[in-house]
C-alpha positions, 0 to 999 in steps of 0.5 A: 454537108456542111449545109446538114452538119450546120444547122443540126448543130446549132439546134443540138446547142440551141436546143441545150446541149452541150459541146462536150455531146458526142452528135454535137461533136461530131458535127462541129469536128465536121465543120473544122475538116470541111473547111474551105482552107482557102476562102472559110467556106464551107462549100454545098450546091443545091439537092433541087438543081443544078445551077452555076456554084459562079452564080449568086443564086449558085452561089445561095447554098455555100453562103447558107452553108457557111453562116450555118457552120458559123453560127454553130461553131461559136455557140456558147453551150 
């Protein structure tokens, strides 16, 4: 879910919507509430295949989710 929320919030803001837009605001609030306080990451997993989350390929989805979340949260629109 983190990948989806981050990507959608980023896309909406890049498309011209402000952080005050209801959909953007809700996505950003969700991201803020679901950040792992210990690691600072947003965890995610592949919908296509079960992977060991400790493996490099298993960490890829969380890396992507974290990247999209950070980009959405720092966007200044």
